[in-house]
N, C-alpha and C positions, 0 to 999 in steps of 0.2 A: 840765276837757279844753283844754287849748291850743288854739289855732286852726292851722287845716290852712295850711301853708307851701307855696308854689308857689315853684321858683326856675328862672328865665328866662335865659336867654341872650342876646350881641346884643338888650339889651334897651334900648338907647341910641333905638332909632328903629324907622319901619317896621314889620312884623307883632312883631316883640318889644316894642315900646312898645304898640301896641292888643293885645298882649295880656296884658299888666302890669295894662291898665287894666279890661280886660274881667273877668281874674280877682278883681280887686281887687275889682271891684262884685259879685262872685260870694260875698265873705265871707274871700275866700283872706287872708293876710298872704303879701305877693309880695316875693322875694328879687329883686332885678334887677339884673343883671351883666352888666356893658361896659367897654369900654376907652375909653372917652371920659369922663372923669370931670363935667366940666360939665354933659353931657347925661343922662347916667344920673342926677347928685344932684337935678337941676333937674325931674326925671319923678317921684324920690320923693317932693320937696318938695310937688308938684300932687298928688300922690293923697294925702299924709299931710292936707293943707291941707283936701282933699274927705273926712275922714275915715275914708282905710280905713289898714292896717299895713302899710307899703313900707319898707324898706331898700335902699341901694344902695351895692353894691364894685365897685371898679374892677377887672376882670378882662379878659386875656387867655388864652383859652380852649388857646392852642397850647404856654400855659408849664405844665409838669407841678409844679414848684415851686408854682406860686401857684393851680394849680386846689386842688392836696391845701392847704394853706394856707386855705383858700376854704371847701374842704369843713369842716375840721377846728374851725371856728369860726360852723356853723350848729347849732342846737340840736337840727334835726329836719327834717326835707324828705320830702313828702307827693307832690308833680309836681314834675320835671322838666321843662320845654320845649328843649328842644335846636335854639334858633331860632338861633347866631351860626354865619354862614357868607356866602357871595357869590360871587360869578361874576369874574373877569377877563378883558377879551378875546374877540376874537370871530375870530383866527386859524385855518387852516386846520391839522390835525396835521401838515400838510409844513414848515408858518412858523413855528409854535407856540413860544413860551420856554418850556422847561422848566424855569425859574423861578416863573411863572406857573401852571404844572399844580401845584409844589410847593405853592406858596403859597395855591392853592384845596382840596389834597387834605389840607394842614393843617388848615384852620379847620372845611372841612366834616364832614371823618371822625375825622382823629388828636383835634381839639376835643372832637366827638361822644364817640367811646372816654372820653377823658378826664375829661369830665366825669363820666360818666355810670359810670367805675368807680369815681370818687371820693364819687358820693354813692349807689351803690347798696347798700351798708350800710344809712344811714340810710332809703331807699325800703323798702326790707325790715322795718329793726324798724319802721316804721309798721305794721304789717300790713295796709295797702292803700294802696300805692304805683301810680303813672303816671309812664310814660317817654313824651314823646312827641317825636316826632324829624319837626325840618321837613325831608323833602328837596324834591322837583321833580318834577314830569310828564317832566323832563331826566333821572329817576332812573330812567326808565322806558323811554326811547326817544331813539334819537340825532339828532342834525342838525347839519348842515354847519354850523362854526364853532363849536360848540359842545363840542367835543373833551374839555377839559380840565375843564368843568363839568359835562359828562353823568357821565364817569369819576367825578368827586368823589360828585358827588349818589348814582350807583349805588351809591358805597359807603358811602355814609347810607343809601341802604334796605338793603344788605345787614346792618350793624349791625342795623336793626328785627328782619329776619325773623330774623337769629341770634340773638339776644335773645330772642326770642318764643316761639323752643324750649328755649332753656337754663333761662329762667325759667319755664317749665309748669311748677308746683305750688306756687309763690311767689307770695305776696303781691302781687306786681307784675305789673299790665300794661303791653305796648308797643304804644303808638299810633305808626302815621306817617301825617304829611298830608301828600300830595304838591300844590302847587297847581301852575294853570300860570301864564298870562299875570297877573302882579299889576301893577297900577303904582304905587309907590312914590315917594317923595321924591328915593331915594339908589341905587338896585339900577341900573338903566341905565346912569345915572350913571358911578357906579364902573367899571361894567364897558367903558363907553369911555370910561374914563380921564380921565373929565371932560368930555368933548364933549358939551354938552348938547341941541346939534342930532342930534346923531345919535342921544342919546336916545329925546329925543321921536320921533322917527320910527319907532320901537319900537312906539310904541302908535297911530301915524297913522292917522285914519279906523274906528278901532276905538270903538264909542260908549261902551262902560262894558265899559271891564278892570274885572278884581277889585281892590280896594283891603284895604289892610292889616287894616282892622277886618273885612271880608267873610272871611278867612284865621282870622282871632283868636277870632269867631264859632263857628266849626267846632272851634277849640280847646276853646273854652268847652265848646261843647255836648258834645265826647269824652270830655272830663274830669270832665265832672259826670255821667255816664253811672252806673246801677249800678252797683255793684264788680262783678258777676258777667258784665259784659257788657264788650265788650272789641271797638273799632272798630279791626282790624288796620291800615286804611290807608284810605284817603278821597280821593280825588282830588276838585279841586278848580277847576272852569276857570270863567272867562265863557260867557256862553250863544253870544259872538258866536265862541269859538275850539271847532271840531267836533274838535280834533286839534293835536298839536305843529305838522304844518305846514298848517291848516287854520284859517284866518281871518278872520274877513267882514270886510271894509273899506268904510267907504261913502265915497263919490266924491264 
């Protein structure tokens, strides 16, 4: 029997890279898909050197033709981790640039849709498939300055919830992981358009925000439960964050 294969999108950094490392160590053959060729190939080389099975693919999940070509080239898919996503800006609804909202919707919603559609036949054919959608607590609770990202992650949440209904009776589980405050090297910096000082302020005074590996740990746990066990949705926050708007900061 071939090694079970896990496809991870947005695998070049952050939660995606941490998830790839976790699943590779758990015995999966990992297929790493991301836009940045150098980063994703370096990770595949790292994992291969460590004795794991890893393959790198350059992929933009918003490109329908590229996604279909990518899926056609895979011999199997047992687990799909829809991790590619991100936030742009913190403008109010009144002042936001619609182009930023479109960009967030394309990667966080349409990207998840396209990759899932392309790989669903293989996931079903595996006889024991698992789809993971990395959403966010933003997909469940709105907050000021987060309108575009909130809307996009609500969309990702809706895909997971709808898929779970539509695939009932099929050999495919649908899992949603919704992280709260996670400190990674790039998320906040990208959101603040490269302003590292503003990005750092997001975590100021928070003793221990979640790490990418904390989230990857929950992904690994969820996908390695017995086949009949479905973790419908898991919200994961640091202890310092009681809710979207309630964060303890040490002064």
